[in-house]
Structure formats: C-alpha cells, structure tokens
CHARMM-style PDB file with segment names, atoms N, HN, CA, C and O in Angstrom:
ATOM      1  N   UNK     1      81.887  81.143  95.079  1.00  0.00      PROA
ATOM      2  CA  UNK     1      83.139  80.726  94.482  1.00  0.00      PROA
ATOM      3  C   UNK     1      83.975  81.946  94.071  1.00  0.00      PROA
ATOM      4  O   UNK     1      85.204  81.887  94.056  1.00  0.00      PROA
ATOM      5  N   UNK     2      83.297  83.045  93.739  1.00  0.00      PROA
ATOM      6  HN  UNK     2      82.298  83.093  93.752  1.00  0.00      PROA
ATOM      7  CA  UNK     2      84.031  84.230  93.293  1.00  0.00      PROA
ATOM      8  C   UNK     2      84.932  84.776  94.392  1.00  0.00      PROA
ATOM      9  O   UNK     2      86.059  85.191  94.124  1.00  0.00      PROA
ATOM     10  N   UNK     3      84.440  84.777  95.624  1.00  0.00      PROA
ATOM     11  HN  UNK     3      83.524  84.439  95.841  1.00  0.00      PROA
ATOM     12  CA  UNK     3      85.259  85.286  96.732  1.00  0.00      PROA
ATOM     13  C   UNK     3      86.509  84.440  96.927  1.00  0.00      PROA
ATOM     14  O   UNK     3      87.611  84.965  97.086  1.00  0.00      PROA
ATOM     15  N   UNK     4      86.325  83.133  96.912  1.00  0.00      PROA
ATOM     16  HN  UNK     4      85.430  82.706  96.783  1.00  0.00      PROA
ATOM     17  CA  UNK     4      87.468  82.234  97.087  1.00  0.00      PROA
ATOM     18  C   UNK     4      88.464  82.408  95.946  1.00  0.00      PROA
ATOM     19  O   UNK     4      89.672  82.465  96.176  1.00  0.00      PROA
ATOM     20  N   UNK     5      87.963  82.491  94.723  1.00  0.00      PROA
ATOM     21  HN  UNK     5      86.981  82.444  94.536  1.00  0.00      PROA
ATOM     22  CA  UNK     5      88.847  82.686  93.570  1.00  0.00      PROA
ATOM     23  C   UNK     5      89.584  84.019  93.663  1.00  0.00      PROA
ATOM     24  O   UNK     5      90.745  84.116  93.265  1.00  0.00      PROA
ATOM     25  N   UNK     6      88.922  85.036  94.181  1.00  0.00      PROA
ATOM     26  HN  UNK     6      87.979  84.958  94.504  1.00  0.00      PROA
ATOM     27  CA  UNK     6      89.563  86.345  94.323  1.00  0.00      PROA
ATOM     28  C   UNK     6      90.680  86.313  95.364  1.00  0.00      PROA
ATOM     29  O   UNK     6      91.732  86.922  95.168  1.00  0.00      PROA
ATOM     30  N   UNK     7      90.455  85.611  96.458  1.00  0.00      PROA
ATOM     31  HN  UNK     7      89.601  85.116  96.617  1.00  0.00      PROA
ATOM     32  CA  UNK     7      91.492  85.481  97.489  1.00  0.00      PROA
ATOM     33  C   UNK     7      92.681  84.693  96.946  1.00  0.00      PROA
ATOM     34  O   UNK     7      93.835  85.062  97.166  1.00  0.00      PROA
ATOM     35  N   UNK     8      92.390  83.616  96.242  1.00  0.00      PROA
ATOM     36  HN  UNK     8      91.453  83.317  96.064  1.00  0.00      PROA
ATOM     37  CA  UNK     8      93.466  82.811  95.658  1.00  0.00      PROA
ATOM     38  C   UNK     8      94.198  83.614  94.589  1.00  0.00      PROA
ATOM     39  O   UNK     8      95.420  83.525  94.469  1.00  0.00      PROA
ATOM     40  N   UNK     9      93.445  84.406  93.805  1.00  0.00      PROA
ATOM     41  HN  UNK     9      92.453  84.478  93.902  1.00  0.00      PROA
ATOM     42  CA  UNK     9      94.083  85.220  92.772  1.00  0.00      PROA
ATOM     43  C   UNK     9      95.054  86.224  93.384  1.00  0.00      PROA
ATOM     44  O   UNK     9      96.131  86.460  92.837  1.00  0.00      PROA
ATOM     45  N   UNK    10      94.679  86.813  94.509  1.00  0.00      PROA
ATOM     46  HN  UNK    10      93.804  86.622  94.953  1.00  0.00      PROA
ATOM     47  CA  UNK    10      95.557  87.801  95.143  1.00  0.00      PROA
ATOM     48  C   UNK    10      96.900  87.178  95.509  1.00  0.00      PROA
ATOM     49  O   UNK    10      97.943  87.816  95.366  1.00  0.00      PROA
ATOM     50  N   UNK    11      96.874  85.954  95.974  1.00  0.00      PROA
ATOM     51  HN  UNK    11      96.026  85.436  96.091  1.00  0.00      PROA
ATOM     52  CA  UNK    11      98.131  85.280  96.324  1.00  0.00      PROA
ATOM     53  C   UNK    11      98.875  84.810  95.079  1.00  0.00      PROA
ATOM     54  O   UNK    11     100.085  85.004  94.963  1.00  0.00      PROA
ATOM     55  N   UNK    12      98.151  84.193  94.150  1.00  0.00      PROA
ATOM     56  HN  UNK    12      97.168  84.036  94.244  1.00  0.00      PROA
ATOM     57  CA  UNK    12      98.790  83.652  92.950  1.00  0.00      PROA
ATOM     58  C   UNK    12      99.341  84.763  92.060  1.00  0.00      PROA
ATOM     59  O   UNK    12     100.413  84.607  91.475  1.00  0.00      PROA
ATOM     60  N   UNK    13      98.630  85.869  91.951  1.00  0.00      PROA
ATOM     61  HN  UNK    13      97.759  85.995  92.427  1.00  0.00      PROA
ATOM     62  CA  UNK    13      99.102  86.978  91.120  1.00  0.00      PROA
ATOM     63  C   UNK    13     100.380  87.574  91.680  1.00  0.00      PROA
ATOM     64  O   UNK    13     101.288  87.930  90.929  1.00  0.00      PROA
ATOM     65  N   UNK    14     100.450  87.683  92.995  1.00  0.00      PROA
ATOM     66  HN  UNK    14      99.713  87.394  93.605  1.00  0.00      PROA
ATOM     67  CA  UNK    14     101.660  88.212  93.616  1.00  0.00      PROA
ATOM     68  C   UNK    14     102.849  87.301  93.354  1.00  0.00      PROA
ATOM     69  O   UNK    14     103.941  87.762  93.021  1.00  0.00      PROA
ATOM     70  N   UNK    15     102.623  86.009  93.508  1.00  0.00      PROA
ATOM     71  HN  UNK    15     101.736  85.635  93.778  1.00  0.00      PROA
ATOM     72  CA  UNK    15     103.715  85.051  93.307  1.00  0.00      PROA
ATOM     73  C   UNK    15     104.160  85.029  91.847  1.00  0.00      PROA
ATOM     74  O   UNK    15     105.353  85.130  91.562  1.00  0.00      PROA
ATOM     75  N   UNK    16     103.215  84.900  90.927  1.00  0.00      PROA
ATOM     76  HN  UNK    16     102.246  84.818  91.158  1.00  0.00      PROA
ATOM     77  CA  UNK    16     103.582  84.812  89.512  1.00  0.00      PROA
ATOM     78  C   UNK    16     104.199  86.114  89.000  1.00  0.00      PROA
ATOM     79  O   UNK    16     105.158  86.081  88.228  1.00  0.00      PROA
ATOM     80  N   UNK    17     103.666  87.244  89.415  1.00  0.00      PROA
ATOM     81  HN  UNK    17     102.887  87.272  90.041  1.00  0.00      PROA
ATOM     82  CA  UNK    17     104.260  88.518  88.998  1.00  0.00      PROA
ATOM     83  C   UNK    17     105.678  88.640  89.534  1.00  0.00      PROA
ATOM     84  O   UNK    17     106.569  89.115  88.829  1.00  0.00      PROA
ATOM     85  N   UNK    18     105.893  88.222  90.760  1.00  0.00      PROA
ATOM     86  HN  UNK    18     105.170  87.836  91.333  1.00  0.00      PROA
ATOM     87  CA  UNK    18     107.240  88.260  91.330  1.00  0.00      PROA
ATOM     88  C   UNK    18     108.202  87.346  90.605  1.00  0.00      PROA
ATOM     89  O   UNK    18     109.355  87.705  90.370  1.00  0.00      PROA
ATOM     90  N   UNK    19     107.729  86.163  90.251  1.00  0.00      PROA
ATOM     91  HN  UNK    19     106.792  85.871  90.442  1.00  0.00      PROA
ATOM     92  CA  UNK    19     108.585  85.221  89.519  1.00  0.00      PROA
ATOM     93  C   UNK    19     108.951  85.785  88.151  1.00  0.00      PROA
ATOM     94  O   UNK    19     110.103  85.696  87.727  1.00  0.00      PROA
ATOM     95  N   UNK    20     107.979  86.360  87.465  1.00  0.00      PROA
ATOM     96  HN  UNK    20     107.043  86.432  87.809  1.00  0.00      PROA
ATOM     97  CA  UNK    20     108.256  86.906  86.136  1.00  0.00      PROA
ATOM     98  C   UNK    20     109.192  88.109  86.206  1.00  0.00      PROA
ATOM     99  O   UNK    20     110.084  88.247  85.369  1.00  0.00      PROA
ATOM    100  N   UNK    21     108.997  88.975  87.191  1.00  0.00      PROA
ATOM    101  HN  UNK    21     108.272  88.862  87.871  1.00  0.00      PROA
ATOM    102  CA  UNK    21     109.880  90.138  87.336  1.00  0.00      PROA
ATOM    103  C   UNK    21     111.288  89.685  87.697  1.00  0.00      PROA
ATOM    104  O   UNK    21     112.264  90.214  87.165  1.00  0.00      PROA
ATOM    105  N   UNK    22     111.402  88.715  88.591  1.00  0.00      PROA
ATOM    106  HN  UNK    22     110.609  88.285  89.023  1.00  0.00      PROA
ATOM    107  CA  UNK    22     112.731  88.193  88.926  1.00  0.00      PROA
ATOM    108  C   UNK    22     113.406  87.562  87.718  1.00  0.00      PROA
ATOM    109  O   UNK    22     114.620  87.680  87.551  1.00  0.00      PROA
ATOM    110  N   UNK    23     112.634  86.899  86.885  1.00  0.00      PROA
ATOM    111  HN  UNK    23     111.648  86.803  87.021  1.00  0.00      PROA
ATOM    112  CA  UNK    23     113.198  86.321  85.666  1.00  0.00      PROA
ATOM    113  C   UNK    23     113.765  87.417  84.770  1.00  0.00      PROA
ATOM    114  O   UNK    23     114.849  87.269  84.206  1.00  0.00      PROA
ATOM    115  N   UNK    24     113.031  88.509  84.643  1.00  0.00      PROA
ATOM    116  HN  UNK    24     112.150  88.630  85.101  1.00  0.00      PROA
ATOM    117  CA  UNK    24     113.527  89.633  83.834  1.00  0.00      PROA
ATOM    118  C   UNK    24     114.817  90.187  84.418  1.00  0.00      PROA
ATOM    119  O   UNK    24     115.741  90.521  83.676  1.00  0.00      PROA
ATOM    120  N   UNK    25     114.886  90.288  85.731  1.00  0.00      PROA
ATOM    121  HN  UNK    25     114.136  90.017  86.334  1.00  0.00      PROA
ATOM    122  CA  UNK    25     116.065  90.886  86.356  1.00  0.00      PROA
ATOM    123  C   UNK    25     117.277  89.961  86.369  1.00  0.00      PROA
ATOM    124  O   UNK    25     118.413  90.436  86.377  1.00  0.00      PROA
ATOM    125  N   UNK    26     117.055  88.657  86.370  1.00  0.00      PROA
ATOM    126  HN  UNK    26     116.133  88.271  86.363  1.00  0.00      PROA
ATOM    127  CA  UNK    26     118.160  87.707  86.503  1.00  0.00      PROA
ATOM    128  C   UNK    26     118.758  87.323  85.151  1.00  0.00      PROA
ATOM    129  O   UNK    26     119.971  87.140  85.046  1.00  0.00      PROA
ATOM    130  N   UNK    27     117.938  87.201  84.134  1.00  0.00      PROA
ATOM    131  HN  UNK    27     116.953  87.350  84.220  1.00  0.00      PROA
ATOM    132  CA  UNK    27     118.436  86.800  82.817  1.00  0.00      PROA
ATOM    133  C   UNK    27     119.191  87.983  82.205  1.00  0.00      PROA
ATOM    134  O   UNK    27     118.608  89.049  82.011  1.00  0.00      PROA
ATOM    135  N   UNK    28     120.473  87.809  81.903  1.00  0.00      PROA
ATOM    136  HN  UNK    28     120.947  86.943  82.061  1.00  0.00      PROA
ATOM    137  CA  UNK    28     121.283  88.940  81.426  1.00  0.00      PROA
ATOM    138  C   UNK    28     120.761  89.595  80.146  1.00  0.00      PROA
ATOM    139  O   UNK    28     120.827  90.816  80.005  1.00  0.00      PROA
ATOM    140  N   UNK    29     120.249  88.801  79.228  1.00  0.00      PROA
ATOM    141  HN  UNK    29     120.195  87.809  79.343  1.00  0.00      PROA
ATOM    142  CA  UNK    29     119.768  89.401  77.983  1.00  0.00      PROA
ATOM    143  C   UNK    29     118.496  90.224  78.199  1.00  0.00      PROA
ATOM    144  O   UNK    29     118.223  91.152  77.439  1.00  0.00      PROA
ATOM    145  N   UNK    30     117.724  89.891  79.224  1.00  0.00      PROA
ATOM    146  HN  UNK    30     117.946  89.137  79.842  1.00  0.00      PROA
ATOM    147  CA  UNK    30     116.522  90.665  79.533  1.00  0.00      PROA
ATOM    148  C   UNK    30     116.816  91.832  80.464  1.00  0.00      PROA
ATOM    149  O   UNK    30     116.112  92.841  80.438  1.00  0.00      PROA
ATOM    150  N   UNK    31     117.848  91.699  81.281  1.00  0.00      PROA
ATOM    151  HN  UNK    31     118.419  90.879  81.302  1.00  0.00      PROA
ATOM    152  CA  UNK    31     118.177  92.742  82.256  1.00  0.00      PROA
ATOM    153  C   UNK    31     118.618  94.033  81.583  1.00  0.00      PROA
ATOM    154  O   UNK    31     118.517  95.107  82.177  1.00  0.00      PROA
ATOM    155  N   UNK    32     119.102  93.941  80.361  1.00  0.00      PROA
ATOM    156  HN  UNK    32     119.184  93.068  79.879  1.00  0.00      PROA
ATOM    157  CA  UNK    32     119.508  95.147  79.646  1.00  0.00      PROA
ATOM    158  C   UNK    32     118.306  96.030  79.313  1.00  0.00      PROA
ATOM    159  O   UNK    32     118.450  97.240  79.134  1.00  0.00      PROA
ATOM    160  N   UNK    33     117.130  95.426  79.232  1.00  0.00      PROA
ATOM    161  HN  UNK    33     117.014  94.443  79.378  1.00  0.00      PROA
ATOM    162  CA  UNK    33     115.907  96.166  78.914  1.00  0.00      PROA
ATOM    163  C   UNK    33     114.927  96.131  80.082  1.00  0.00      PROA
ATOM    164  O   UNK    33     113.715  96.162  79.870  1.00  0.00      PROA
ATOM    165  N   UNK    34     115.430  96.067  81.295  1.00  0.00      PROA
ATOM    166  HN  UNK    34     116.415  96.042  81.467  1.00  0.00      PROA
ATOM    167  CA  UNK    34     114.559  95.841  82.446  1.00  0.00      PROA
ATOM    168  C   UNK    34     113.523  96.942  82.649  1.00  0.00      PROA
ATOM    169  O   UNK    34     112.419  96.661  83.114  1.00  0.00      PROA
ATOM    170  N   UNK    35     113.849  98.168  82.316  1.00  0.00      PROA
ATOM    171  HN  UNK    35     114.746  98.396  81.939  1.00  0.00      PROA
ATOM    172  CA  UNK    35     112.890  99.258  82.507  1.00  0.00      PROA
ATOM    173  C   UNK    35     111.661  99.092  81.618  1.00  0.00      PROA
ATOM    174  O   UNK    35     110.572  99.548  81.966  1.00  0.00      PROA
ATOM    175  N   UNK    36     111.833  98.448  80.487  1.00  0.00      PROA
ATOM    176  HN  UNK    36     112.718  98.077  80.204  1.00  0.00      PROA
ATOM    177  CA  UNK    36     110.719  98.257  79.567  1.00  0.00      PROA
ATOM    178  C   UNK    36     109.997  96.934  79.790  1.00  0.00      PROA
ATOM    179  O   UNK    36     108.858  96.776  79.351  1.00  0.00      PROA
ATOM    180  N   UNK    37     110.631  95.989  80.458  1.00  0.00      PROA
ATOM    181  HN  UNK    37     111.556  96.117  80.815  1.00  0.00      PROA
ATOM    182  CA  UNK    37     110.048  94.655  80.579  1.00  0.00      PROA
ATOM    183  C   UNK    37     109.448  94.340  81.945  1.00  0.00      PROA
ATOM    184  O   UNK    37     108.716  93.359  82.074  1.00  0.00      PROA
ATOM    185  N   UNK    38     109.734  95.134  82.959  1.00  0.00      PROA
ATOM    186  HN  UNK    38     110.329  95.931  82.855  1.00  0.00      PROA
ATOM    187  CA  UNK    38     109.241  94.807  84.301  1.00  0.00      PROA
ATOM    188  C   UNK    38     107.718  94.915  84.365  1.00  0.00      PROA
ATOM    189  O   UNK    38     107.064  94.007  84.878  1.00  0.00      PROA
ATOM    190  N   UNK    39     107.150  95.986  83.866  1.00  0.00      PROA
ATOM    191  HN  UNK    39     107.682  96.724  83.449  1.00  0.00      PROA
ATOM    192  CA  UNK    39     105.697  96.153  83.925  1.00  0.00      PROA
ATOM    193  C   UNK    39     104.953  95.084  83.119  1.00  0.00      PROA
ATOM    194  O   UNK    39     103.999  94.507  83.639  1.00  0.00      PROA
ATOM    195  N   UNK    40     105.344  94.793  81.872  1.00  0.00      PROA
ATOM    196  HN  UNK    40     106.120  95.262  81.449  1.00  0.00      PROA
ATOM    197  CA  UNK    40     104.662  93.706  81.157  1.00  0.00      PROA
ATOM    198  C   UNK    40     104.824  92.346  81.840  1.00  0.00      PROA
ATOM    199  O   UNK    40     103.913  91.520  81.800  1.00  0.00      PROA
ATOM    200  N   UNK    41     105.964  92.116  82.458  1.00  0.00      PROA
ATOM    201  HN  UNK    41     106.704  92.787  82.491  1.00  0.00      PROA
ATOM    202  CA  UNK    41     106.156  90.848  83.163  1.00  0.00      PROA
ATOM    203  C   UNK    41     105.216  90.743  84.353  1.00  0.00      PROA
ATOM    204  O   UNK    41     104.620  89.691  84.583  1.00  0.00      PROA
ATOM    205  N   UNK    42     105.079  91.817  85.106  1.00  0.00      PROA
ATOM    206  HN  UNK    42     105.563  92.672  84.919  1.00  0.00      PROA
ATOM    207  CA  UNK    42     104.184  91.804  86.263  1.00  0.00      PROA
ATOM    208  C   UNK    42     102.725  91.674  85.831  1.00  0.00      PROA
ATOM    209  O   UNK    42     101.959  90.937  86.453  1.00  0.00      PROA
ATOM    210  N   UNK    43     102.344  92.369  84.791  1.00  0.00      PROA
ATOM    211  HN  UNK    43     102.967  92.967  84.287  1.00  0.00      PROA
ATOM    212  CA  UNK    43     100.962  92.285  84.309  1.00  0.00      PROA
ATOM    213  C   UNK    43     100.637  90.913  83.736  1.00  0.00      PROA
ATOM    214  O   UNK    43      99.529  90.410  83.923  1.00  0.00      PROA
ATOM    215  N   UNK    44     101.587  90.308  83.044  1.00  0.00      PROA
ATOM    216  HN  UNK    44     102.487  90.717  82.892  1.00  0.00      PROA
ATOM    217  CA  UNK    44     101.331  88.970  82.508  1.00  0.00      PROA
ATOM    218  C   UNK    44     101.243  87.939  83.629  1.00  0.00      PROA
ATOM    219  O   UNK    44     100.481  86.978  83.524  1.00  0.00      PROA
ATOM    220  N   UNK    45     102.008  88.124  84.690  1.00  0.00      PROA
ATOM    221  HN  UNK    45     102.627  88.905  84.776  1.00  0.00      PROA
ATOM    222  CA  UNK    45     101.887  87.233  85.839  1.00  0.00      PROA
ATOM    223  C   UNK    45     100.532  87.348  86.499  1.00  0.00      PROA
ATOM    224  O   UNK    45      99.938  86.342  86.886  1.00  0.00      PROA
ATOM    225  N   UNK    46     100.037  88.573  86.633  1.00  0.00      PROA
ATOM    226  HN  UNK    46     100.520  89.391  86.319  1.00  0.00      PROA
ATOM    227  CA  UNK    46      98.710  88.778  87.225  1.00  0.00      PROA
ATOM    228  C   UNK    46      97.614  88.217  86.324  1.00  0.00      PROA
ATOM    229  O   UNK    46      96.636  87.649  86.810  1.00  0.00      PROA
ATOM    230  N   UNK    47      97.776  88.376  85.023  1.00  0.00      PROA
ATOM    231  HN  UNK    47      98.570  88.837  84.627  1.00  0.00      PROA
ATOM    232  CA  UNK    47      96.777  87.851  84.091  1.00  0.00      PROA
ATOM    233  C   UNK    47      96.793  86.327  84.053  1.00  0.00      PROA
ATOM    234  O   UNK    47      95.742  85.695  83.946  1.00  0.00      PROA
ATOM    235  N   UNK    48      97.962  85.747  84.137  1.00  0.00      PROA
ATOM    236  HN  UNK    48      98.816  86.261  84.224  1.00  0.00      PROA
ATOM    237  CA  UNK    48      98.062  84.292  84.123  1.00  0.00      PROA
ATOM    238  C   UNK    48      97.494  83.672  85.393  1.00  0.00      PROA
ATOM    239  O   UNK    48      97.106  82.504  85.389  1.00  0.00      PROA
ATOM    240  N   UNK    49      97.440  84.424  86.459  1.00  0.00      PROA
ATOM    241  HN  UNK    49      97.755  85.373  86.462  1.00  0.00      PROA
ATOM    242  CA  UNK    49      96.911  83.910  87.719  1.00  0.00      PROA
ATOM    243  C   UNK    49      95.393  83.771  87.702  1.00  0.00      PROA
ATOM    244  O   UNK    49      94.838  83.050  88.531  1.00  0.00      PROA
ATOM    245  N   UNK    50      94.713  84.438  86.787  1.00  0.00      PROA
ATOM    246  HN  UNK    50      95.164  85.024  86.114  1.00  0.00      PROA
ATOM    247  CA  UNK    50      93.245  84.381  86.746  1.00  0.00      PROA
ATOM    248  C   UNK    50      92.738  82.963  86.489  1.00  0.00      PROA
ATOM    249  O   UNK    50      91.939  82.471  87.286  1.00  0.00      PROA
ATOM    250  N   UNK    51      93.157  82.277  85.422  1.00  0.00      PROA
ATOM    251  HN  UNK    51      93.806  82.676  84.775  1.00  0.00      PROA
ATOM    252  CA  UNK    51      92.645  80.912  85.235  1.00  0.00      PROA
ATOM    253  C   UNK    51      93.127  79.944  86.313  1.00  0.00      PROA
ATOM    254  O   UNK    51      92.401  79.025  86.692  1.00  0.00      PROA
ATOM    255  N   UNK    52      94.344  80.145  86.803  1.00  0.00      PROA
ATOM    256  HN  UNK    52      94.934  80.891  86.495  1.00  0.00      PROA
ATOM    257  CA  UNK    52      94.832  79.282  87.880  1.00  0.00      PROA
ATOM    258  C   UNK    52      93.972  79.419  89.124  1.00  0.00      PROA
ATOM    259  O   UNK    52      93.625  78.420  89.754  1.00  0.00      PROA
ATOM    260  N   UNK    53      93.630  80.635  89.479  1.00  0.00      PROA
ATOM    261  HN  UNK    53      93.911  81.447  88.967  1.00  0.00      PROA
ATOM    262  CA  UNK    53      92.833  80.842  90.689  1.00  0.00      PROA
ATOM    263  C   UNK    53      91.430  80.271  90.520  1.00  0.00      PROA
ATOM    264  O   UNK    53      90.862  79.738  91.473  1.00  0.00      PROA
ATOM    265  N   UNK    54      90.874  80.374  89.337  1.00  0.00      PROA
ATOM    266  HN  UNK    54      91.336  80.807  88.562  1.00  0.00      PROA
ATOM    267  CA  UNK    54      89.560  79.795  89.085  1.00  0.00      PROA
ATOM    268  C   UNK    54      89.600  78.275  89.222  1.00  0.00      PROA
ATOM    269  O   UNK    54      88.726  77.683  89.856  1.00  0.00      PROA
ATOM    270  N   UNK    55      90.609  77.647  88.632  1.00  0.00      PROA
ATOM    271  HN  UNK    55      91.319  78.128  88.117  1.00  0.00      PROA
ATOM    272  CA  UNK    55      90.707  76.186  88.710  1.00  0.00      PROA
ATOM    273  C   UNK    55      90.962  75.709  90.132  1.00  0.00      PROA
ATOM    274  O   UNK    55      90.391  74.706  90.560  1.00  0.00      PROA
ATOM    275  N   UNK    56      91.802  76.405  90.857  1.00  0.00      PROA
ATOM    276  HN  UNK    56      92.267  77.220  90.510  1.00  0.00      PROA
ATOM    277  CA  UNK    56      92.092  76.016  92.238  1.00  0.00      PROA
ATOM    278  C   UNK    56      90.848  76.186  93.103  1.00  0.00      PROA
ATOM    279  O   UNK    56      90.552  75.324  93.931  1.00  0.00      PROA
ATOM    280  N   UNK    57      90.117  77.281  92.924  1.00  0.00      PROA
ATOM    281  HN  UNK    57      90.358  77.981  92.252  1.00  0.00      PROA
ATOM    282  CA  UNK    57      88.891  77.496  93.700  1.00  0.00      PROA
ATOM    283  C   UNK    57      87.853  76.427  93.378  1.00  0.00      PROA
ATOM    284  O   UNK    57      87.163  75.935  94.270  1.00  0.00      PROA
ATOM    285  N   UNK    58      87.747  76.074  92.117  1.00  0.00      PROA
ATOM    286  HN  UNK    58      88.308  76.473  91.392  1.00  0.00      PROA
ATOM    287  CA  UNK    58      86.793  75.038  91.713  1.00  0.00      PROA
ATOM    288  C   UNK    58      87.146  73.695  92.343  1.00  0.00      PROA
ATOM    289  O   UNK    58      86.266  72.982  92.825  1.00  0.00      PROA
ATOM    290  N   UNK    59      88.424  73.352  92.340  1.00  0.00      PROA
ATOM    291  HN  UNK    59      89.139  73.932  91.949  1.00  0.00      PROA
ATOM    292  CA  UNK    59      88.850  72.087  92.951  1.00  0.00      PROA
ATOM    293  C   UNK    59      88.651  72.092  94.458  1.00  0.00      PROA
ATOM    294  O   UNK    59      88.245  71.081  95.030  1.00  0.00      PROA
ATOM    295  N   UNK    60      88.931  73.211  95.106  1.00  0.00      PROA
ATOM    296  HN  UNK    60      89.260  74.033  94.641  1.00  0.00      PROA
ATOM    297  CA  UNK    60      88.728  73.291  96.552  1.00  0.00      PROA
ATOM    298  C   UNK    60      87.259  73.150  96.916  1.00  0.00      PROA
ATOM    299  O   UNK    60      86.923  72.479  97.893  1.00  0.00      PROA
ATOM    300  N   UNK    61      86.389  73.769  96.148  1.00  0.00      PROA
ATOM    301  HN  UNK    61      86.661  74.313  95.355  1.00  0.00      PROA
ATOM    302  CA  UNK    61      84.961  73.644  96.430  1.00  0.00      PROA
ATOM    303  C   UNK    61      84.464  72.227  96.180  1.00  0.00      PROA
ATOM    304  O   UNK    61      83.592  71.743  96.901  1.00  0.00      PROA
ATOM    305  N   UNK    62      85.003  71.561  95.175  1.00  0.00      PROA
ATOM    306  HN  UNK    62      85.712  71.954  94.589  1.00  0.00      PROA
ATOM    307  CA  UNK    62      84.619  70.165  94.929  1.00  0.00      PROA
ATOM    308  C   UNK    62      85.111  69.245  96.033  1.00  0.00      PROA
ATOM    309  O   UNK    62      84.446  68.259  96.352  1.00  0.00      PROA
ATOM    310  N   UNK    63      86.251  69.542  96.618  1.00  0.00      PROA
ATOM    311  HN  UNK    63      86.791  70.343  96.359  1.00  0.00      PROA
ATOM    312  CA  UNK    63      86.770  68.718  97.712  1.00  0.00      PROA
ATOM    313  C   UNK    63      85.961  68.879  98.990  1.00  0.00      PROA
ATOM    314  O   UNK    63      85.869  67.945  99.786  1.00  0.00      PROA
ATOM    315  N   UNK    64      85.379  70.043  99.192  1.00  0.00      PROA
ATOM    316  HN  UNK    64      85.453  70.801  98.545  1.00  0.00      PROA
ATOM    317  CA  UNK    64      84.648  70.288 100.432  1.00  0.00      PROA
ATOM    318  C   UNK    64      83.181  69.898 100.348  1.00  0.00      PROA
ATOM    319  O   UNK    64      82.479  69.956 101.358  1.00  0.00      PROA
ATOM    320  N   UNK    65      82.706  69.511  99.202  1.00  0.00      PROA
ATOM    321  HN  UNK    65      83.276  69.464  98.382  1.00  0.00      PROA
ATOM    322  CA  UNK    65      81.296  69.095  99.067  1.00  0.00      PROA
ATOM    323  C   UNK    65      81.098  67.676  99.521  1.00  0.00      PROA
ATOM    324  OT1 UNK    65      79.979  67.164  99.478  1.00  0.00      PROA
TER     325      UNK     65
END
C-alpha cells in the first residue's frame, strides 16, 4: 500500500501545491507578499496531500480485493 500511496501522493502533492501557489498569486491581497507566501503555500499543499493519498490508496485497495 505504501508504494501506491507514494505514487498518488506525487500526483496529489503537485496538484495541491499548484492550486495553493496559484491562489497566492491570483488573490490581490496575497500577491503583495508573494515572495514570502509561495513556499509555505507549496509546502502546505504537499503536506495536505499525505492524508489524501493514504485514503485514496486505501479505497483503491479495498475496491480491488
């Protein structure tokens, strides 16, 4: 299950980090501080992808049993 979760995490982390960074760049009040907020936004997206990837991997394995 760890391998599957890791593969899913790689995709989910990329997507969530991209969404969070785009949010920082698009929202005018956040764009003024973009140099300070881009890295935390990307890291929080990658961190948030960990439980999502675990749950998705668990559901996929349950469906294939």
